[in-house]
SEVO-209233 format. One record per atom (N, C-alpha, C): residue number from 1; residue in three letters; atom name; x, y, z. Coordinates in Angstrom, 1 decimal, padded with zeros to 4 digits. Last residue first. Layout:
# SEVO-209233
NUM,ALA,CA,X,Y,Z
...
***
This chain:
# SEVO-209233
201,ASP,N,-000.7,001.5,-016.4
201,ASP,CA,-002.1,002.0,-016.1
201,ASP,C,-002.4,003.1,-017.0
200,TYR,N,001.9,000.5,-016.6
200,TYR,CA,001.0,000.2,-017.7
200,TYR,C,-000.5,000.7,-017.4
199,GLN,N,003.3,001.5,-014.3
199,GLN,CA,003.9,001.6,-015.7
199,GLN,C,002.9,001.4,-016.8
198,GLN,N,001.4,003.5,-012.0
198,GLN,CA,001.9,002.2,-012.5
198,GLN,C,002.4,002.4,-014.0
197,PHE,N,002.2,005.9,-009.7
197,PHE,CA,001.5,005.7,-011.0
197,PHE,C,002.1,004.5,-011.7
196,ILE,N,001.8,006.6,-006.4
196,ILE,CA,002.5,005.7,-007.4
196,ILE,C,001.6,005.5,-008.6
195,PHE,N,002.4,009.5,-004.5
195,PHE,CA,001.5,008.6,-005.1
195,PHE,C,002.2,007.8,-006.2
194,TYR,N,003.9,010.3,-001.4
194,TYR,CA,004.2,010.0,-002.8
194,TYR,C,003.1,009.1,-003.4
193,LEU,N,004.4,012.7,001.0
193,LEU,CA,003.5,011.7,000.5
193,LEU,C,003.7,011.5,-001.0
192,HIS,N,007.3,013.2,003.1
192,HIS,CA,006.5,013.5,001.9
192,HIS,C,005.6,012.3,001.5
191,GLY,N,009.1,012.5,005.0
191,GLY,CA,007.8,012.9,005.4
191,GLY,C,006.9,013.3,004.3
190,ASN,N,011.5,011.3,004.2
190,ASN,CA,011.5,012.8,004.2
190,ASN,C,010.1,013.3,004.7
189,ASN,N,010.9,008.7,003.8
189,ASN,CA,011.8,009.1,005.0
189,ASN,C,011.8,010.6,005.2
188,GLY,N,007.5,008.8,002.5
188,GLY,CA,008.9,008.6,002.5
188,GLY,C,009.6,009.0,003.8
187,ILE,N,004.6,006.9,002.2
187,ILE,CA,005.2,008.1,002.9
187,ILE,C,006.7,007.9,003.0
186,TYR,N,002.9,005.9,-000.8
186,TYR,CA,003.7,005.6,000.4
186,TYR,C,004.2,007.0,001.0
185,PHE,N,000.3,004.3,-002.8
185,PHE,CA,001.0,005.5,-002.3
185,PHE,C,002.0,005.0,-001.2
184,GLU,N,-002.2,003.2,-005.2
184,GLU,CA,-001.0,003.0,-004.4
184,GLU,C,-000.3,004.3,-004.0
183,LYS,N,-004.3,004.1,-006.8
183,LYS,CA,-004.5,003.2,-005.7
183,LYS,C,-003.4,003.1,-004.7
182,PRO,N,-004.4,007.6,-007.6
182,PRO,CA,-003.9,006.2,-007.8
182,PRO,C,-004.2,005.4,-006.6
181,PHE,N,-007.3,009.6,-007.6
181,PHE,CA,-006.1,009.3,-007.0
181,PHE,C,-005.7,007.9,-007.4
180,GLU,N,-008.4,010.9,-010.9
180,GLU,CA,-008.6,010.2,-009.6
180,GLU,C,-007.3,009.9,-008.9
179,ALA,N,-007.6,012.1,-013.1
179,ALA,CA,-009.0,012.3,-012.7
179,ALA,C,-009.3,011.7,-011.4
178,ILE,N,-005.1,013.4,-015.1
178,ILE,CA,-005.4,012.8,-013.8
178,ILE,C,-006.8,013.1,-013.3
177,LYS,N,-004.4,014.8,-017.3
177,LYS,CA,-005.6,014.0,-017.4
177,LYS,C,-005.9,013.2,-016.1
176,GLU,N,-002.0,016.0,-016.9
176,GLU,CA,-003.2,016.9,-017.1
176,GLU,C,-004.5,016.1,-017.1
175,ALA,N,-000.3,013.8,-017.0
175,ALA,CA,-000.5,014.5,-015.7
175,ALA,C,-001.8,015.4,-015.8
174,LEU,N,-000.2,013.3,-019.8
174,LEU,CA,-000.9,012.3,-018.9
174,LEU,C,-001.2,013.0,-017.5
173,GLU,N,001.1,015.7,-020.7
173,GLU,CA,-000.2,015.2,-021.2
173,GLU,C,-000.9,014.3,-020.3
172,THR,N,003.5,016.8,-020.1
172,THR,CA,002.5,016.9,-019.1
172,THR,C,001.2,016.3,-019.5
171,SER,N,006.7,015.3,-020.8
171,SER,CA,005.4,015.7,-021.3
171,SER,C,004.4,015.7,-020.1
170,ILE,N,009.4,016.5,-018.8
170,ILE,CA,008.6,015.3,-019.2
170,ILE,C,007.2,015.9,-019.7
169,HIS,N,011.2,018.1,-017.5
169,HIS,CA,011.1,018.1,-019.0
169,HIS,C,010.4,016.9,-019.5
168,ARG,N,011.0,018.4,-014.8
168,ARG,CA,011.8,017.3,-015.3
168,ARG,C,011.8,017.1,-016.8
167,ALA,N,009.2,020.4,-014.5
167,ALA,CA,010.5,020.6,-014.0
167,ALA,C,011.5,019.5,-014.5
166,THR,N,006.9,019.2,-015.6
166,THR,CA,007.5,020.3,-016.3
166,THR,C,008.9,020.5,-015.8
165,CYS,N,006.4,017.2,-013.7
165,CYS,CA,006.7,016.8,-015.1
165,CYS,C,007.4,017.9,-015.8
164,GLU,N,005.8,018.8,-011.5
164,GLU,CA,006.9,017.9,-011.4
164,GLU,C,007.3,017.5,-012.8
163,ARG,N,003.5,020.3,-012.4
163,ARG,CA,004.7,021.0,-012.1
163,ARG,C,005.9,020.1,-012.1
162,VAL,N,001.7,018.1,-012.8
162,VAL,CA,002.1,018.9,-014.0
162,VAL,C,003.4,019.7,-013.7
161,ALA,N,001.5,017.2,-010.2
161,ALA,CA,002.0,016.3,-011.2
161,ALA,C,002.5,017.1,-012.4
160,VAL,N,000.3,019.4,-008.9
160,VAL,CA,001.7,019.0,-008.5
160,VAL,C,002.3,018.1,-009.6
159,ASP,N,-002.2,019.3,-010.2
159,ASP,CA,-001.3,020.5,-010.3
159,ASP,C,000.1,020.2,-010.0
158,ARG,N,-003.1,016.8,-009.5
158,ARG,CA,-002.9,017.1,-010.9
158,ARG,C,-002.0,018.3,-011.0
157,LEU,N,-003.3,017.2,-006.7
157,LEU,CA,-002.4,016.1,-007.2
157,LEU,C,-002.1,016.4,-008.7
156,THR,N,-005.3,019.2,-006.6
156,THR,CA,-003.9,019.5,-006.1
156,THR,C,-002.9,018.4,-006.7
155,GLU,N,-007.4,017.7,-007.7
155,GLU,CA,-006.9,018.9,-008.4
155,GLU,C,-005.5,019.3,-007.9
154,VAL,N,-007.8,015.8,-005.8
154,VAL,CA,-007.3,015.4,-007.2
154,VAL,C,-006.8,016.6,-007.9
153,SER,N,-006.5,016.9,-002.7
153,SER,CA,-007.5,016.7,-003.6
153,SER,C,-006.9,016.3,-005.0
152,LEU,N,-005.8,017.9,000.5
152,LEU,CA,-005.5,016.9,-000.4
152,LEU,C,-006.7,016.7,-001.4
151,SER,N,-006.4,019.6,002.5
151,SER,CA,-006.2,020.2,001.2
151,SER,C,-005.8,019.2,000.1
150,PRO,N,-006.6,018.0,004.8
150,PRO,CA,-007.8,018.5,004.2
150,PRO,C,-007.6,019.1,002.8
149,MET,N,-005.1,015.5,005.9
149,MET,CA,-004.7,016.5,005.0
149,MET,C,-005.9,017.1,004.2
148,ALA,N,-006.4,013.6,007.4
148,ALA,CA,-005.2,014.3,008.0
148,ALA,C,-004.8,015.5,007.2
147,ALA,N,-008.4,012.8,005.6
147,ALA,CA,-008.8,013.4,006.9
147,ALA,C,-007.6,014.1,007.6
146,LYS,N,-006.8,011.8,003.6
146,LYS,CA,-007.7,012.9,003.3
146,LYS,C,-008.2,013.6,004.6
145,LEU,N,-005.7,009.6,004.9
145,LEU,CA,-004.8,010.7,004.4
145,LEU,C,-005.7,012.0,004.2
144,ASP,N,-007.9,008.0,005.3
144,ASP,CA,-007.2,008.5,006.4
144,ASP,C,-006.3,009.7,006.0
143,ALA,N,-008.6,007.4,002.6
143,ALA,CA,-009.5,008.2,003.4
143,ALA,C,-008.8,008.8,004.7
142,LEU,N,-006.4,005.8,001.9
142,LEU,CA,-006.6,007.1,001.3
142,LEU,C,-007.5,008.0,002.1
141,MET,N,-005.2,004.2,005.0
141,MET,CA,-006.0,004.2,003.7
141,MET,C,-006.0,005.6,003.2
140,VAL,N,-002.9,002.5,006.8
140,VAL,CA,-003.4,003.8,006.4
140,VAL,C,-004.0,003.7,005.1
139,VAL,N,-003.4,-000.2,009.0
139,VAL,CA,-003.0,000.2,007.6
139,VAL,C,-003.7,001.5,007.3
138,LYS,N,-002.2,000.1,012.3
138,LYS,CA,-003.3,000.1,011.4
138,LYS,C,-002.8,000.5,010.0
137,GLY,N,-000.3,000.3,014.2
137,GLY,CA,-000.2,-000.8,013.3
137,GLY,C,-001.3,-000.9,012.4
136,ALA,N,-000.2,002.7,015.6
136,ALA,CA,-001.0,001.6,016.1
136,ALA,C,-001.0,000.3,015.3
135,ALA,N,001.3,004.3,013.9
135,ALA,CA,001.9,003.8,015.1
135,ALA,C,001.1,002.7,015.8
134,ASN,N,000.3,003.1,010.6
134,ASN,CA,000.5,004.1,011.6
134,ASN,C,001.1,003.5,012.9
133,LEU,N,001.7,001.9,007.5
133,LEU,CA,001.1,001.6,008.8
133,LEU,C,001.3,002.8,009.7
132,THR,N,001.2,001.3,004.0
132,THR,CA,001.7,002.3,005.1
132,THR,C,000.9,001.9,006.4
131,VAL,N,002.3,-000.1,001.1
131,VAL,CA,001.6,-000.4,002.3
131,VAL,C,002.1,000.5,003.5
130,GLY,N,002.3,000.0,-002.4
130,GLY,CA,002.7,000.6,-001.2
130,GLY,C,001.7,000.2,000.0
129,LYS,N,003.6,-001.7,-005.2
129,LYS,CA,002.6,-001.6,-004.2
129,LYS,C,003.0,-001.0,-002.9
128,VAL,N,004.3,-001.8,-008.6
128,VAL,CA,004.8,-001.3,-007.3
128,VAL,C,003.6,-001.1,-006.4
127,TYR,N,005.1,-003.9,-011.2
127,TYR,CA,004.1,-003.3,-010.4
127,TYR,C,004.6,-002.9,-009.0
126,ASN,N,006.2,-004.7,-014.5
126,ASN,CA,006.5,-004.3,-013.1
126,ASN,C,005.3,-003.7,-012.5
125,LEU,N,007.4,-007.1,-016.8
125,LEU,CA,006.3,-006.2,-016.4
125,LEU,C,006.5,-005.9,-014.9
124,PRO,N,010.6,-007.1,-018.6
124,PRO,CA,009.7,-007.5,-017.5
124,PRO,C,008.5,-006.6,-017.3
123,HIS,N,010.9,-007.4,-022.2
123,HIS,CA,011.2,-006.8,-020.9
123,HIS,C,010.2,-007.3,-019.8
122,ALA,N,010.2,-009.2,-024.2
122,ALA,CA,011.2,-008.2,-024.5
122,ALA,C,011.7,-007.5,-023.2
121,GLY,N,009.9,-012.7,-023.6
121,GLY,CA,009.4,-011.4,-023.5
121,GLY,C,010.6,-010.4,-023.7
120,GLY,N,010.8,-015.3,-023.3
120,GLY,CA,010.9,-014.7,-024.6
120,GLY,C,010.4,-013.3,-024.7
119,GLU,N,008.7,-015.8,-020.7
119,GLU,CA,009.8,-016.4,-021.4
119,GLU,C,009.7,-015.9,-022.9
118,TYR,N,007.8,-012.9,-018.9
118,TYR,CA,007.4,-014.0,-019.8
118,TYR,C,008.6,-014.5,-020.5
117,THR,N,008.2,-011.9,-015.6
117,THR,CA,008.9,-012.0,-016.9
117,THR,C,008.3,-013.2,-017.7
116,MET,N,007.4,-009.5,-013.2
116,MET,CA,007.0,-010.7,-013.9
116,MET,C,007.7,-010.7,-015.3
115,THR,N,007.9,-008.0,-010.0
115,THR,CA,008.3,-008.1,-011.4
115,THR,C,007.9,-009.5,-012.0
114,GLU,N,007.1,-005.7,-007.5
114,GLU,CA,006.8,-007.0,-008.1
114,GLU,C,007.2,-007.0,-009.6
113,LEU,N,008.0,-004.3,-004.7
113,LEU,CA,008.4,-004.2,-006.1
113,LEU,C,008.2,-005.6,-006.7
112,LEU,N,006.4,-002.7,-002.1
112,LEU,CA,006.7,-004.0,-002.7
112,LEU,C,006.9,-003.9,-004.2
111,VAL,N,007.2,-000.6,000.4
111,VAL,CA,006.9,-000.6,-001.0
111,VAL,C,007.4,-002.0,-001.5
110,VAL,N,006.0,000.4,003.5
110,VAL,CA,006.7,-000.6,002.8
110,VAL,C,006.3,-000.6,001.3
109,SER,N,006.2,003.0,005.9
109,SER,CA,005.7,002.5,004.6
109,SER,C,006.6,001.5,004.0
108,ILE,N,005.2,004.0,009.0
108,ILE,CA,006.2,003.2,008.3
108,ILE,C,005.5,002.7,007.0
107,TYR,N,004.6,007.0,011.0
107,TYR,CA,004.3,006.1,009.8
107,TYR,C,005.5,005.2,009.4
106,PRO,N,004.7,009.1,012.8
106,PRO,CA,004.3,007.8,013.3
106,PRO,C,004.1,006.8,012.2
105,LYS,N,008.1,009.0,011.9
105,LYS,CA,007.1,008.8,012.9
105,LYS,C,005.8,009.7,012.7
104,VAL,N,008.9,007.7,008.9
104,VAL,CA,008.9,008.9,009.6
104,VAL,C,007.7,008.8,010.6
103,ALA,N,010.3,005.6,006.5
103,ALA,CA,009.8,005.7,007.9
103,ALA,C,009.9,007.1,008.4
102,GLY,N,010.2,003.3,003.8
102,GLY,CA,010.3,004.7,004.3
102,GLY,C,009.7,004.8,005.7
101,ALA,N,011.6,000.6,001.9
101,ALA,CA,010.8,001.2,003.0
101,ALA,C,011.1,002.6,003.2
100,GLN,N,011.3,-002.1,-000.4
100,GLN,CA,012.0,-001.0,000.1
100,GLN,C,011.1,-000.3,001.1
99,TRP,N,011.6,-005.5,-001.7
99,TRP,CA,011.0,-004.4,-001.0
99,TRP,C,011.9,-003.3,-000.6
98,ASP,N,010.9,-007.7,-004.4
98,ASP,CA,011.8,-007.2,-003.4
98,ASP,C,011.0,-006.1,-002.7
97,MET,N,010.2,-010.6,-006.4
97,MET,CA,009.6,-009.5,-005.6
97,MET,C,010.7,-009.0,-004.6
96,TRP,N,010.2,-012.0,-009.6
96,TRP,CA,010.8,-011.8,-008.3
96,TRP,C,010.2,-010.5,-007.7
95,GLY,N,009.2,-014.6,-011.9
95,GLY,CA,009.3,-013.3,-011.4
95,GLY,C,010.1,-013.2,-010.1
94,SER,N,007.9,-016.2,-014.9
94,SER,CA,008.7,-016.2,-013.6
94,SER,C,008.8,-014.8,-013.1
93,LEU,N,006.0,-018.1,-017.0
93,LEU,CA,006.2,-016.9,-016.4
93,LEU,C,007.0,-017.1,-015.1
92,ARG,N,004.9,-019.8,-019.1
92,ARG,CA,006.3,-019.8,-018.7
92,ARG,C,006.7,-018.5,-018.1
91,HIS,N,002.2,-020.0,-019.4
91,HIS,CA,002.9,-019.0,-020.2
91,HIS,C,004.4,-018.9,-019.9
90,GLY,N,001.4,-021.8,-017.6
90,GLY,CA,001.3,-022.2,-019.0
90,GLY,C,002.0,-021.2,-019.9
89,SER,N,001.4,-020.4,-015.2
89,SER,CA,002.6,-021.3,-015.5
89,SER,C,002.6,-021.8,-016.9
88,GLU,N,-000.2,-018.7,-013.9
88,GLU,CA,000.1,-018.4,-015.3
88,GLU,C,001.2,-019.3,-015.8
87,ARG,N,-000.3,-019.6,-011.3
87,ARG,CA,-001.5,-019.8,-012.1
87,ARG,C,-001.2,-019.6,-013.6
86,ASN,N,002.2,-018.6,-010.5
86,ASN,CA,002.0,-020.1,-010.6
86,ASN,C,000.8,-020.4,-011.5
85,LEU,N,001.7,-015.9,-010.1
85,LEU,CA,002.7,-016.4,-011.1
85,LEU,C,002.5,-017.8,-011.4
84,ALA,N,-000.1,-016.1,-008.0
84,ALA,CA,-000.5,-015.5,-009.3
84,ALA,C,000.4,-015.9,-010.4
83,GLN,N,001.5,-017.2,-006.0
83,GLN,CA,000.4,-018.0,-006.6
83,GLN,C,-000.1,-017.5,-007.9
82,LEU,N,003.2,-015.1,-005.5
82,LEU,CA,003.8,-016.3,-006.1
82,LEU,C,002.7,-017.2,-006.7
81,TYR,N,001.3,-013.1,-004.6
81,TYR,CA,002.2,-012.9,-005.8
81,TYR,C,002.7,-014.2,-006.4
80,ARG,N,000.2,-014.3,-002.4
80,ARG,CA,-000.6,-013.9,-003.5
80,ARG,C,000.2,-013.7,-004.8
79,GLU,N,002.6,-014.7,-000.8
79,GLU,CA,001.8,-015.8,-001.3
79,GLU,C,000.9,-015.5,-002.5
78,ALA,N,003.3,-012.0,-000.3
78,ALA,CA,004.2,-012.9,-001.0
78,ALA,C,003.5,-014.1,-001.6
77,ALA,N,001.0,-011.2,001.1
77,ALA,CA,001.4,-010.5,-000.1
77,ALA,C,002.3,-011.4,-000.9
76,LYS,N,001.2,-012.9,003.3
76,LYS,CA,000.0,-013.0,002.4
76,LYS,C,000.3,-012.3,001.1
75,ASP,N,003.5,-012.0,004.5
75,ASP,CA,003.5,-013.3,004.1
75,ASP,C,002.3,-013.5,003.1
74,MET,N,002.6,-009.4,005.3
74,MET,CA,003.7,-009.5,004.3
74,MET,C,003.7,-010.9,003.7
73,GLU,N,000.7,-010.1,007.2
73,GLU,CA,000.3,-009.3,006.0
73,GLU,C,001.4,-009.5,004.9
72,GLU,N,002.3,-011.4,009.1
72,GLU,CA,001.3,-012.2,008.4
72,GLU,C,000.8,-011.5,007.1
71,ASN,N,003.9,-009.3,009.9
71,ASN,CA,004.5,-010.4,009.2
71,ASN,C,003.5,-011.2,008.5
70,PHE,N,001.9,-007.7,011.1
70,PHE,CA,002.7,-007.2,010.0
70,PHE,C,003.3,-008.3,009.2
69,PHE,N,000.9,-009.4,013.2
69,PHE,CA,000.0,-008.9,012.2
69,PHE,C,000.8,-008.5,010.9
68,VAL,N,003.3,-009.7,014.6
68,VAL,CA,002.7,-010.9,014.1
68,VAL,C,001.7,-010.5,013.0
67,HIS,N,003.7,-007.0,015.4
67,HIS,CA,004.7,-007.6,014.4
67,HIS,C,004.1,-008.9,013.9
66,LEU,N,001.5,-006.6,017.0
66,LEU,CA,001.6,-005.9,015.8
66,LEU,C,002.6,-006.5,014.8
65,GLU,N,001.9,-008.3,019.2
65,GLU,CA,000.7,-008.5,018.4
65,GLU,C,000.8,-007.8,017.0
64,ILE,N,004.4,-007.4,020.1
64,ILE,CA,004.3,-008.8,019.6
64,ILE,C,003.1,-008.9,018.8
63,SER,N,005.0,-004.1,018.8
63,SER,CA,004.7,-005.0,019.9
63,SER,C,004.5,-006.4,019.3
62,PHE,N,007.7,-003.5,016.4
62,PHE,CA,006.3,-003.4,016.9
62,PHE,C,006.1,-004.2,018.1
61,GLU,N,010.4,-003.9,015.9
61,GLU,CA,009.9,-002.6,015.8
61,GLU,C,008.5,-002.4,016.5
60,LYS,N,011.2,-006.6,016.1
60,LYS,CA,011.5,-005.7,017.2
60,LYS,C,010.8,-004.4,017.1
59,ASP,N,010.7,-008.1,014.0
59,ASP,CA,010.8,-008.9,015.2
59,ASP,C,011.1,-007.9,016.4
58,SER,N,009.2,-008.2,010.8
58,SER,CA,009.6,-007.4,011.9
58,SER,C,009.7,-008.4,013.1
57,HIS,N,010.2,-008.6,007.4
57,HIS,CA,009.6,-009.2,008.6
57,HIS,C,010.1,-008.3,009.8
56,PRO,N,009.7,-008.0,003.9
56,PRO,CA,010.2,-007.6,005.2
56,PRO,C,009.4,-008.4,006.3
55,ILE,N,010.5,-010.4,001.3
55,ILE,CA,009.5,-009.6,002.0
55,ILE,C,010.1,-009.1,003.3
54,LYS,N,011.0,-011.6,-001.9
54,LYS,CA,011.7,-011.2,-000.7
54,LYS,C,010.8,-010.2,000.0
53,ALA,N,010.1,-014.3,-003.8
53,ALA,CA,009.6,-013.1,-003.2
53,ALA,C,010.4,-012.8,-001.9
52,THR,N,010.9,-015.9,-006.8
52,THR,CA,011.3,-015.6,-005.5
52,THR,C,010.6,-014.3,-005.0
51,SER,N,010.4,-018.6,-009.2
51,SER,CA,010.1,-017.2,-008.7
51,SER,C,010.5,-017.1,-007.2
50,LEU,N,010.5,-021.1,-010.2
50,LEU,CA,011.6,-020.2,-010.5
50,LEU,C,011.4,-018.8,-009.9
49,GLY,N,008.8,-022.5,-007.5
49,GLY,CA,009.3,-022.7,-008.8
49,GLY,C,010.5,-021.8,-009.1
48,LEU,N,008.8,-020.2,-005.1
48,LEU,CA,007.8,-021.2,-005.7
48,LEU,C,008.3,-021.3,-007.1
47,ARG,N,009.9,-018.9,-001.9
47,ARG,CA,010.1,-019.4,-003.3
47,ARG,C,009.0,-020.3,-003.8
46,ARG,N,010.6,-016.2,000.1
46,ARG,CA,009.7,-017.2,-000.2
46,ARG,C,009.9,-017.6,-001.6
45,GLU,N,012.8,-014.7,002.5
45,GLU,CA,012.6,-015.2,001.2
45,GLU,C,011.5,-016.3,001.1
44,VAL,N,013.0,-011.8,004.5
44,VAL,CA,012.6,-013.2,004.4
44,VAL,C,012.3,-013.6,003.0
43,THR,N,014.9,-009.3,006.0
43,THR,CA,014.3,-009.9,004.7
43,THR,C,014.2,-011.4,004.9
42,LYS,N,014.0,-007.3,008.8
42,LYS,CA,014.9,-008.3,008.1
42,LYS,C,014.2,-008.8,006.9
41,PHE,N,013.6,-003.8,009.7
41,PHE,CA,013.1,-005.1,009.3
41,PHE,C,014.2,-006.0,008.8
40,LEU,N,014.9,-001.5,010.5
40,LEU,CA,013.8,-002.0,011.3
40,LEU,C,013.3,-003.4,010.9
39,PRO,N,017.0,-000.7,008.8
39,PRO,CA,017.3,-001.3,010.0
39,PRO,C,016.2,-001.9,010.8
38,PHE,N,017.7,-001.1,005.4
38,PHE,CA,016.6,-000.6,006.3
38,PHE,C,016.7,-001.4,007.6
37,ASP,N,019.5,-002.0,003.6
37,ASP,CA,019.9,-000.9,004.4
37,ASP,C,018.9,-000.4,005.4
36,ASP,N,018.2,-003.9,002.0
36,ASP,CA,019.5,-004.3,002.7
36,ASP,C,019.9,-003.2,003.7
35,SER,N,016.1,-002.5,000.9
35,SER,CA,015.8,-003.5,001.9
35,SER,C,017.1,-003.8,002.7
34,PRO,N,016.7,001.1,000.5
34,PRO,CA,016.7,-000.3,000.0
34,PRO,C,016.6,-001.3,001.2
33,THR,N,014.4,003.6,001.4
33,THR,CA,015.6,003.0,001.7
33,THR,C,015.6,001.5,001.2
32,LEU,N,012.9,006.6,000.0
32,LEU,CA,012.9,005.1,000.2
32,LEU,C,014.3,004.7,000.6
31,GLY,N,012.8,009.2,-000.9
31,GLY,CA,012.4,008.9,000.4
31,GLY,C,012.3,007.4,000.8
30,PRO,N,011.9,008.6,-004.4
30,PRO,CA,012.5,009.4,-003.3
30,PRO,C,012.0,009.0,-001.9
29,GLY,N,011.9,005.2,-005.7
29,GLY,CA,011.4,006.5,-005.6
29,GLY,C,012.1,007.3,-004.4
28,ALA,N,013.3,002.8,-005.8
28,ALA,CA,012.2,003.0,-006.7
28,ALA,C,011.6,004.4,-006.7
27,THR,N,016.8,003.0,-005.5
27,THR,CA,015.5,003.0,-004.9
27,THR,C,014.5,003.3,-006.0
26,TRP,N,020.0,001.4,-005.3
26,TRP,CA,019.0,001.9,-006.1
26,TRP,C,017.6,001.9,-005.4
25,GLY,N,022.0,000.1,-004.0
25,GLY,CA,021.5,001.3,-003.4
25,GLY,C,020.5,002.0,-004.2
24,ALA,N,022.7,-002.4,-004.9
24,ALA,CA,023.6,-001.3,-005.3
24,ALA,C,023.1,000.1,-004.8
23,ALA,N,020.6,-003.9,-004.1
23,ALA,CA,021.9,-004.1,-003.5
23,ALA,C,022.8,-003.0,-003.8
22,SER,N,018.7,-003.2,-006.0
22,SER,CA,018.5,-002.8,-004.6
22,SER,C,019.8,-002.9,-003.8
21,ALA,N,019.7,-004.3,-008.3
21,ALA,CA,019.5,-002.8,-008.2
21,ALA,C,019.4,-002.4,-006.8
20,ASN,N,019.5,-007.0,-007.7
20,ASN,CA,020.8,-006.4,-008.0
20,ASN,C,020.8,-004.9,-007.8
19,GLY,N,016.7,-007.2,-007.4
19,GLY,CA,017.6,-007.6,-006.3
19,GLY,C,019.0,-006.9,-006.5
18,LEU,N,015.7,-006.5,-009.8
18,LEU,CA,015.5,-005.6,-008.7
18,LEU,C,016.4,-005.9,-007.5
17,SER,N,017.9,-006.9,-012.6
17,SER,CA,017.0,-007.4,-011.6
17,SER,C,016.8,-006.4,-010.5
16,LEU,N,018.8,-005.1,-014.6
16,LEU,CA,018.7,-006.6,-014.8
16,LEU,C,017.8,-007.3,-013.8
15,PHE,N,017.3,-002.2,-015.5
15,PHE,CA,017.8,-002.9,-014.4
15,PHE,C,017.7,-004.4,-014.6
14,LEU,N,016.0,-001.4,-017.7
14,LEU,CA,017.4,-001.1,-017.7
14,LEU,C,018.1,-001.9,-016.5
13,SER,N,013.3,-001.7,-017.7
13,SER,CA,014.0,-002.9,-017.9
13,SER,C,015.5,-002.7,-018.0
12,PHE,N,012.1,000.4,-015.0
12,PHE,CA,012.4,000.1,-016.4
12,PHE,C,013.2,-001.2,-016.5
11,VAL,N,009.5,001.2,-013.2
11,VAL,CA,010.7,000.4,-013.0
11,VAL,C,011.0,-000.1,-014.4
10,LEU,N,008.2,004.2,-012.4
10,LEU,CA,008.3,003.3,-013.5
10,LEU,C,009.6,002.5,-013.4
9,LEU,N,006.4,006.1,-010.6
9,LEU,CA,007.4,005.1,-010.4
9,LEU,C,007.3,004.1,-011.5
8,CYS,N,006.1,009.4,-010.3
8,CYS,CA,005.7,008.3,-011.2
8,CYS,C,006.7,007.3,-011.1
7,VAL,N,005.3,011.1,-007.3
7,VAL,CA,006.3,010.5,-008.2
7,VAL,C,005.7,009.4,-009.1
6,ILE,N,004.5,014.0,-005.5
6,ILE,CA,004.1,012.8,-006.2
6,ILE,C,005.3,012.3,-007.0
5,LYS,N,004.0,015.7,-002.4
5,LYS,CA,004.8,015.4,-003.5
5,LYS,C,004.2,014.1,-004.2
4,LEU,N,003.1,018.1,-000.1
4,LEU,CA,002.6,017.0,-001.0
4,LEU,C,003.5,016.9,-002.2
3,ILE,N,005.3,018.8,002.6
3,ILE,CA,004.8,019.2,001.3
3,ILE,C,004.3,018.0,000.5
2,GLY,N,004.4,017.4,005.8
2,GLY,CA,005.3,018.0,004.8
2,GLY,C,004.6,018.3,003.5
1,MET,N,002.6,016.7,007.6
1,MET,CA,003.2,015.6,006.9
1,MET,C,004.2,016.2,005.8
***
């Protein structure tokens, strides 16, 4: 699967919207392709109130059964996101979701970029979710990665995180405290595995 890599994905408020950033070729991390440039999926929009969720849909990459499963999973992700925003409507919350993807056979990873903005808030709150499928259309879990990569360990992740932070002149304090794998990850176009550390975790 290539060299183990990690990336801390922090989507900063420097970007006015993920939609505009994505259109300009911006990506949330290495090995990702913006939704407008990813040939295997088309973008479908779901709306609720002031919020929009852009999600990928497949009509050609998978068999009929798999693309129905994939599209249903993406629809559920959009619905969960929009309903969560709607439940918080007393706080005048709005948001937008966009997606990016990475593909290296036999894997396809979709990264969902979720943003929420409170009326009068200083900046949006962001969450990045990774969903990876194998050639059979099965969602790849952390346990699957551990089975495929016996050397994958928290210690290895911590060491790589410290090296990456040092190379980028970022404080290693948080990297040195990594005690478990983050929940979210993706596999990039370059075949590298990236763990996603959330902005406020």
